[in-house]
N, C-alpha and C positions, 0 to 999 in steps of 0.2 A: 621302712616306711624308701621306698628307691628313689631318689633324686636323679631324674638327666639334666649331664652335662651341653652347655653346645659344643656341637662339632667343631665350631673355627672360634676361639679365645676372643678374638674382636668381637663378635656377637654379646660380650659379657657387660656393654655395657650398661650402665644404670642409668637411675633419672637421676640423681645426684649431678653426674659427669653432665649429662646434656641440659638438665638446670645451668653449671656452669658453663658451658660452652655458649648457648643461649644471653646470657648476662655477659660475657665479655663481649661478643658480634653488636652490640646495642651499645655497651660503653665505648668499642672502636668506632662504632655509626656517630653514635652521640659528636664523639669528638672530632669524628671529619666534618661534622657539620658546623662546628664549632666553631671550624677555622675558617671556613668560608661566614658564614653568621651567626655570632653568638645568641643574639634575643632568635633567632628562628631556635635553636640547639636549649635556650631554654624553656621553647613552647616543646618542641618536639620532646622535650625529655618530662615536662612536664604532664602529656598525653599517657605517654607512655607508664608513669610511675602510677596512672588514675588505672590504665589498665593491669596494669600486675596487680597492682591491689585490689580490685575486681574479680583475677583471676584465682586467685591465693583466696577470696570472699567466697567462693563461688566451689572450688575445691573444698573448702571447708564443710560448705553444709551439703555436699552432696556426701561427704562421710559423717556427717553428724545425719543426715537420711537415712543412711547403712547401715551404721549401726543400729538406728529404731528397730528399721523390717529384721533385724535378726534377733530381737530380741521378741517379738511378736510371732516372729515365725516359731521359736523354741517354746510357746505358749505360756510367756515371763507375763507379768502385771505389770499395767502402764502407768507409771508415778506421775 
């Protein structure tokens, strides 16, 4: 099997790198908000935490649904 390499080394950014960048960005934003108002930062951090959990559960559900379709497409039995 032949794998194509990206023409530019910068194009090799993985999803893990983007996740780390996103987490750092959110933490810096919440820390900046905490310098102005601690209660507001706590509320915003709580809302962002709930959104992150919902996003992770949605991603896990999509992966599980994709795995189920793969078994049916190959003619496997349902369990």
